[in-house]
C-alpha positions as CSV (number, residue, x, y, z in Angstrom):
1,M,107.0,92.4,130.6
2,K,105.1,95.7,129.8
3,F,106.6,98.9,131.1
4,A,105.5,101.4,133.0
5,R,105.3,105.3,134.4
6,L,104.2,107.1,137.6
7,I,101.6,109.5,137.2
8,Q,99.8,111.7,139.8
9,Q,96.7,111.0,141.8
10,Y,97.3,111.7,145.2
11,K,95.3,109.6,147.3
12,Y,96.1,111.6,149.9
13,D,93.7,112.0,153.6
14,L,91.6,115.1,152.6
15,K,92.0,116.0,156.7
16,S,95.7,117.4,156.0
17,W,95.8,117.2,152.3
18,N,94.4,120.4,150.7
19,G,93.6,119.3,147.5
20,E,96.6,120.9,145.8
21,G,98.8,119.3,143.3
22,N,103.0,120.1,142.3
23,I,103.2,120.6,138.8
24,G,107.2,119.9,139.2
25,D,105.8,115.8,139.8
26,C,104.2,116.0,136.6
27,I,107.3,117.1,134.7
28,Q,109.3,114.2,136.0
29,N,106.8,112.0,134.7
30,I,106.9,113.6,131.3
31,A,110.7,113.3,131.4
32,V,110.3,109.4,131.9
33,K,107.5,109.6,128.8
34,N,109.7,111.6,126.6
35,L,112.8,109.0,127.8
36,Y,110.0,105.6,126.1
37,K,109.2,107.7,123.2
38,Q,112.8,108.1,122.2
39,T,113.4,104.3,122.6
40,G,111.1,103.2,120.8
41,I,108.7,102.7,123.7
42,S,104.9,104.8,123.0
43,D,103.1,105.7,125.3
44,D,100.0,103.4,124.4
45,E,101.9,101.2,125.3
46,V,102.7,101.8,129.1
47,V,100.9,101.1,132.1
48,K,100.5,104.5,134.0
49,I,100.6,103.8,138.3
50,N,100.0,106.3,140.6
51,R,103.1,107.4,142.7
52,D,101.0,107.1,146.1
53,G,99.9,103.8,145.4
54,L,102.8,101.9,144.3
55,A,102.6,99.8,147.6
56,D,99.0,98.7,146.5
57,Y,99.4,97.8,142.8
58,S,98.4,94.4,141.7
59,G,98.3,94.6,138.2
60,E,100.2,92.7,135.5
61,P,104.0,92.8,135.7
62,V,105.8,95.8,134.7
63,I,109.3,97.4,134.7
64,L,109.0,100.7,136.2
65,P,111.6,103.5,136.3
66,M,111.7,105.0,139.9
67,Q,112.5,108.7,138.6
68,G,111.0,110.9,141.0
69,W,110.4,112.6,144.8
70,F,109.4,109.9,147.4
71,G,108.4,110.7,150.7
72,N,106.0,110.4,153.4
73,V,103.0,112.9,153.1
74,H,99.7,112.8,154.6
75,G,100.2,109.3,155.6
76,V,100.8,107.9,152.3
77,F,104.6,105.8,152.1
78,P,104.7,104.2,148.5
79,L,107.9,102.6,148.5
80,D,107.1,99.3,149.7
81,I,106.7,97.8,145.9
82,P,105.1,95.1,145.3
83,E,106.5,91.9,143.0
84,S,104.9,92.6,140.0
85,I,106.9,95.7,139.6
86,V,110.0,95.7,138.5
87,P,111.7,98.8,139.7
88,V,114.9,100.2,137.9
89,Y,116.1,103.2,140.2
90,I,117.2,106.5,138.2
91,G,117.0,109.6,139.4
92,F,115.6,108.4,142.7
93,H,115.1,110.8,145.7
94,I,114.2,110.1,149.2
95,N,112.9,112.9,151.3
96,S,114.0,113.3,154.8
97,S,111.4,114.7,156.4
98,N,108.0,113.6,157.7
99,D,109.9,110.5,159.3
100,C,110.1,109.3,155.7
101,R,113.8,107.8,155.9
102,E,112.7,106.4,159.6
103,K,110.1,104.2,158.0
104,F,112.2,103.5,155.2
105,V,114.4,101.6,157.8
106,E,111.4,100.0,159.8
107,Q,109.9,98.2,156.5
108,N,113.4,97.0,155.8
109,I,113.1,98.7,152.0
110,A,116.7,98.4,151.3
111,E,117.0,94.5,151.9
112,K,114.1,94.9,149.3
113,M,116.1,97.0,146.9
114,K,119.2,94.8,147.1
115,K,118.5,92.6,144.0
116,F,118.1,95.9,141.7
117,E,121.5,97.5,142.5
118,P,123.0,99.6,142.2
119,I,120.7,102.4,142.4
120,G,120.5,105.5,140.3
121,C,119.9,108.9,143.1
122,R,119.1,111.9,142.0
123,D,121.3,113.6,145.0
124,R,124.3,112.9,146.7
125,N,122.4,113.3,150.1
126,T,120.0,110.3,149.1
127,A,122.9,108.1,147.9
128,E,125.1,108.7,151.0
129,F,121.6,107.6,153.2
130,L,121.3,104.2,151.0
131,E,124.9,103.6,151.1
132,T,124.5,103.5,155.1
133,L,122.1,101.0,154.6
134,G,124.5,98.7,152.7
135,L,123.4,99.3,149.1
136,K,125.5,100.2,146.1
137,T,124.8,103.7,144.8
138,Y,126.0,106.2,142.3
139,F,124.5,109.8,141.4
140,S,122.4,109.7,138.4
141,G,121.2,113.1,137.9
142,C,117.7,113.7,136.9
143,L,115.8,112.7,133.8
144,T,114.2,116.5,134.1
145,L,117.4,117.4,132.6
146,T,117.3,115.7,129.6
147,F,114.3,117.3,127.7
148,P,115.1,118.2,124.1
149,K,117.1,121.5,123.3
150,R,114.8,124.1,121.6
151,D,115.7,125.0,118.2
152,K,115.3,128.7,118.5
153,E,114.8,131.7,121.0
154,P,111.6,133.5,120.7
155,E,111.9,136.9,119.1
156,N,109.8,138.9,121.5
157,G,110.8,136.8,124.6
158,K,109.3,137.2,128.1
159,I,110.9,137.2,131.5
160,F,108.6,134.5,133.5
161,I,108.7,134.7,137.1
162,V,107.6,131.3,138.5
163,D,106.5,131.0,142.2
164,L,109.1,133.2,143.4
165,Y,109.2,132.9,147.4
166,P,108.2,136.7,148.5
167,K,111.0,137.7,149.8
168,A,112.8,137.4,146.8
169,F,110.1,138.5,144.7
170,E,110.1,142.2,146.8
171,M,113.8,142.3,146.4
172,L,113.8,142.2,142.2
173,P,115.0,145.1,140.2
174,D,112.6,147.7,139.0
175,F,113.8,146.8,135.1
176,I,113.0,143.1,135.7
177,L,109.6,143.5,137.4
178,E,108.2,146.1,134.5
179,Q,109.0,143.3,132.2
180,A,107.9,140.4,134.3
181,D,105.4,137.7,133.1
182,C,103.7,136.0,136.5
183,S,101.3,134.1,134.6
184,I,102.8,130.5,135.4
185,T,102.4,128.9,138.4
186,H,103.1,125.4,139.2
187,K,100.5,125.0,141.7
188,Y,97.3,123.1,140.6
189,K,94.1,122.8,142.1
190,F,92.1,119.5,141.3
191,K,88.4,119.5,141.0
192,K,87.2,116.3,142.8
193,Y,88.3,113.7,145.4
194,P,89.4,111.4,145.3
195,V,91.4,112.4,141.9
196,S,90.8,110.3,138.9
197,Y,92.6,109.1,136.0
198,E,90.6,111.3,133.8
199,E,92.0,114.5,136.3
200,A,95.6,112.8,136.6
201,M,95.9,113.4,132.9
202,E,94.3,116.9,132.9
203,F,97.0,117.9,135.1
204,E,99.9,116.0,133.3
205,A,98.6,117.9,130.2
206,K,98.6,121.1,132.2
207,A,102.3,120.4,132.9
208,Q,102.8,119.9,129.1
209,E,101.4,123.1,128.3
210,I,103.7,124.8,130.8
211,L,106.7,123.1,129.4
212,D,105.8,124.1,126.1
213,R,105.6,127.7,127.2
214,Y,108.8,127.6,128.5
215,K,109.6,126.6,125.4
216,N,107.9,128.7,123.0
217,E,107.8,132.0,125.0
218,A,110.8,132.2,127.3
219,K,113.9,134.3,127.2
220,L,114.0,134.4,130.8
221,V,113.1,132.3,134.0
222,I,113.3,133.5,137.3
223,T,111.9,130.9,139.9
224,S,112.6,129.4,143.1
225,R,111.2,125.8,141.5
226,I,113.7,123.3,141.1
227,H,111.2,121.4,138.6
228,C,111.1,124.6,136.8
229,A,114.7,125.7,136.6
230,M,116.0,122.0,135.6
231,P,113.4,121.7,132.2
232,C,114.2,125.1,131.3
233,I,118.2,124.3,131.7
234,A,117.5,121.2,129.3
235,M,115.8,123.1,126.9
236,G,118.2,126.0,126.6
237,I,116.7,128.7,128.7
238,P,118.4,131.4,130.9
239,V,117.7,130.2,134.4
240,I,118.0,132.6,137.7
241,Y,117.3,130.3,140.5
242,I,116.5,132.0,143.7
243,H,116.5,129.8,146.9
244,K,114.4,130.7,149.7
245,G,117.3,130.1,152.1
246,N,120.6,128.5,152.9
247,H,120.8,126.6,149.5
248,Q,123.8,124.8,151.1
249,K,121.2,122.7,153.3
250,D,118.4,122.0,150.5
251,T,120.1,118.5,149.2
252,R,117.4,118.3,145.9
253,L,119.8,121.4,144.8
254,D,122.5,118.7,144.5
255,V,121.8,118.4,140.8
256,I,121.9,121.6,139.4
257,K,124.7,123.0,141.6
258,G,127.8,124.2,139.3
259,I,125.1,124.3,135.9
260,I,123.8,127.4,137.4
261,P,124.3,129.1,140.6
262,A,121.7,128.8,143.5
263,Y,121.2,132.0,145.0
264,T,119.7,133.5,148.1
265,P,117.8,136.8,148.6
266,E,120.5,137.7,150.4
267,Q,122.4,137.9,147.6
268,I,120.3,139.7,145.1
269,D,122.7,142.5,144.6
270,I,125.7,140.1,142.5
271,I,122.9,138.1,140.5
272,D,123.5,138.1,136.6
273,W,120.0,139.2,135.6
274,S,121.7,138.6,131.7
275,P,123.0,134.8,132.2
276,K,123.4,132.8,129.4
277,A,121.8,129.4,129.1
278,P,124.7,126.6,129.9
279,D,125.5,124.0,127.6
280,I,124.6,120.6,128.8
281,E,124.0,118.9,125.8
282,A,127.3,115.7,126.9
283,F,125.7,116.0,130.5
284,K,122.3,115.1,129.3
285,K,123.3,112.7,126.7
286,A,124.9,110.5,129.6
287,I,122.1,111.3,131.8
288,F,119.6,110.0,128.8
289,E,122.0,106.9,127.7
290,N,122.3,105.3,131.3
291,A,118.7,105.5,132.2
292,A,117.9,103.9,128.4
293,L,120.5,101.1,128.9
294,H,119.4,100.7,132.4
295,I,115.6,100.0,131.4
296,C,117.1,97.9,127.9
297,N,119.2,95.0,130.0
298,V,115.8,94.9,132.5
299,S,113.9,94.2,129.9
300,H,116.7,91.9,128.0
301,D,116.1,93.7,124.7
302,Y,119.8,93.8,124.8
303,H,123.1,91.4,125.6
304,H,123.2,91.4,129.6
305,E,127.2,91.8,129.7
306,K,127.1,94.1,126.6
307,T,124.7,96.5,128.2
308,F,126.0,96.3,131.6
309,Y,129.5,97.5,130.2
310,Q,127.9,100.4,128.2
311,S,125.9,101.0,131.6
312,E,129.0,101.6,133.4
313,K,130.5,103.7,130.9
314,S,127.5,106.2,131.4
315,I,127.6,106.1,135.1
316,K,131.1,106.9,134.9
317,K,130.4,109.9,132.6
318,I,127.9,111.1,134.9
319,A,130.0,111.0,137.6
320,E,133.0,113.4,135.5
321,Y,130.0,115.6,134.8
322,A,129.0,115.8,138.7
323,G,132.3,116.4,139.5
324,Y,133.1,118.9,137.1
325,Y,129.9,120.9,138.1
326,E,130.7,120.5,141.9
327,K,134.1,122.1,141.3
328,K,132.3,124.8,139.7
329,S,129.9,125.0,142.3
330,M,132.5,125.5,144.8
331,R,134.4,128.1,142.8
332,E,131.2,130.2,142.2
333,D,130.1,129.5,146.0
334,F,133.8,130.8,147.0
335,L,133.1,134.6,144.4
336,A,130.4,134.8,145.5
337,G,131.1,135.2,149.1
338,L,133.8,137.5,148.0
339,K,131.5,139.6,146.1
340,L,128.7,139.9,148.4
341,K,130.9,141.0,151.3
342,T,132.7,143.4,148.8
343,S,129.5,144.4,147.6
344,N,127.9,145.0,151.5
345,K,131.2,146.9,152.2
346,L,131.1,149.4,149.4
347,K,127.7,150.0,150.6
348,E,128.4,150.5,153.9
349,I,131.7,152.7,152.9
350,K,129.2,155.0,150.9
351,L,126.4,155.3,153.5
352,F,129.5,156.5,156.1
353,K,130.0,159.0,154.1
354,I,126.7,160.4,153.3
355,L,125.7,160.2,156.7
356,Y,128.8,162.5,157.7
357,S,128.4,164.8,154.9
358,K,127.6,168.6,155.0
359,K,123.6,168.0,154.2
360,K,120.9,168.7,156.3
361,I,119.7,164.8,156.6
362,L,116.7,163.2,157.9
363,I,116.7,159.3,158.2
364,W,113.5,157.7,156.9
365,G,112.9,154.3,159.3
366,A,114.3,153.4,162.5
367,S,115.2,149.8,161.3
368,T,117.4,147.6,163.4
369,Y,119.8,147.9,160.5
370,I,120.4,151.7,160.5
371,Q,120.9,151.4,164.4
372,D,123.1,148.6,164.3
373,F,125.1,150.6,161.4
374,I,125.1,154.0,163.5
375,R,126.3,152.3,166.7
376,K,129.3,150.5,164.7
377,Y,130.5,153.2,163.0
378,R,129.7,155.6,166.0
379,I,128.2,158.0,163.7
380,H,127.9,161.4,165.4
381,N,126.9,164.4,163.2
382,S,125.0,167.6,163.9
383,N,123.8,167.6,160.1
384,I,121.3,164.7,161.2
385,V,118.6,166.0,162.6
386,G,117.0,163.0,163.2
387,F,114.8,160.1,162.1
388,I,111.3,159.9,160.4
389,D,109.1,157.2,161.6
390,S,105.3,156.3,160.4
391,N,104.6,154.9,164.1
392,T,103.1,157.6,166.4
393,E,104.2,155.5,169.3
394,R,107.7,156.1,168.6
395,E,107.3,159.9,168.2
396,G,109.4,161.5,170.7
397,G,112.1,158.6,171.4
398,F,115.6,158.9,170.7
399,I,118.2,156.5,168.9
400,R,121.4,157.6,170.7
401,E,121.7,161.3,170.3
402,Y,119.0,161.5,167.2
403,E,115.0,162.2,167.9
404,I,112.4,160.3,166.2
405,F,109.9,162.5,164.5
406,T,106.9,161.5,162.3
407,P,106.7,162.5,158.5
408,E,104.7,165.7,159.7
409,I,108.0,167.3,160.3
410,L,108.7,167.8,157.1
411,N,105.7,170.5,157.3
412,V,108.2,172.2,159.7
413,Y,111.9,171.1,158.5
414,K,112.9,170.9,155.0
415,P,116.0,168.5,154.9
416,E,118.2,168.6,151.7
417,L,118.4,164.8,151.9
418,I,116.1,161.9,153.4
419,V,118.4,158.3,153.5
420,F,115.7,155.7,153.4
421,A,117.1,153.3,155.4
422,I,114.0,150.7,155.7
423,K,115.1,147.1,155.0
424,N,112.0,145.2,155.5
425,N,109.5,145.1,152.5
426,H,111.9,148.0,151.8
427,K,110.7,147.9,147.7
428,K,107.2,148.5,148.5
429,I,108.1,151.1,151.2
430,Y,110.4,152.8,149.0
431,K,107.8,153.6,146.4
432,E,105.2,154.7,148.6
433,V,108.0,156.8,150.5
434,K,109.2,158.3,146.9
435,S,105.5,159.0,145.8
436,F,104.7,161.0,148.7
437,L,107.8,162.8,148.6
438,E,107.5,163.6,144.9
439,Q,103.5,164.6,145.7
440,N,104.1,166.6,148.5
441,Y,107.9,167.6,148.9
442,P,109.3,167.6,145.3
443,D,112.6,169.6,146.6
444,I,114.1,167.0,148.9
445,N,116.3,164.2,147.4
446,L,115.7,160.4,148.4
447,Y,119.1,157.9,148.9
448,Q,118.1,154.3,149.4
449,D,121.4,152.4,148.0
450,I,121.9,150.6,151.2
451,M,120.3,147.4,151.1
């Protein structure tokens, strides 16, 4: 029986698909390719199968590691696997969106998977879902954490910012932005549809090129992409992961929790911008050995009982490391919460003192934040002249006893201090306000450390 691995041809309906691929999908496939290579199986000996065409596979019998993301996207549900494929479930993730899990239950896929137990899941949410359907599961981690550690760091390394969510990007400190290289993206636009095998290989080559750039050029990677973060962690590259929202609800992040912090944009003030690369070599070895042993067991390269015993040992090791990282993550979340509260409180105290200073003050920006702050602390200070807002429709209005002016007030009245109080898109607007004041009113001080 031959071996197989997945490739990405995305044979979707173009009415709903924009023809864009995710490099992260290819990185998961390359991780399996590396696993085969290190176990003595060359890529030339491996059958390549489109992930989204699994249900239609009609080739020779093959052993296929089911490492990857499986969903129900653009009407394609690939998990009704034909008899000619012997699946090895390692790093398996079932997405919960687009009725994927509903289809999984409707088509009774769990019953067909039973003979391949235990099912190695990339995240514990997938494992828990499968357990409710009567399957034996375990947390296997992800093979993208098994890329070899790089031999050395680059002499003049770059800070790569990769597909960071706009809200997080806007809040990055200037000293990071000044060094940033934003030339890498995990988005890929295909040329022709349906995607040919040749272009699928070009897609994969692009993913390998990006991995090589991380390995050879990066001193730090800042990203919102989990399959940018994981291979970089494996290669020994410091990573800052900033999620777009509540990372507690994103089950995909289960695999990196405790290895590195998963920040939200609201935690920008407590991010360590000079992190050290975590040492995961022992965890990596356990994930790799488990995958290799399960593949060998299915292919009968080793004595079944011996292999099963060894794989049980590797599963136990993975569970031990996962438990350690989970506890570490809980401590980190607790400490991050404390730091965030402390950080916000200190800023509130500082702003409170400034708004009660003896200097003549104008507040730039009638934001909800500053209005709530003034109400919360009942700020009454005759030295606050009022607010500046560029929206002329608000001119002449009041926030409590403080009048709202347009920037033209500065031609009439020169305050000693302007407090910048815009929260949304504040980094960009702050630079504009700062430049405006430096050019026209260089004697006026500007304060903005309230966010």
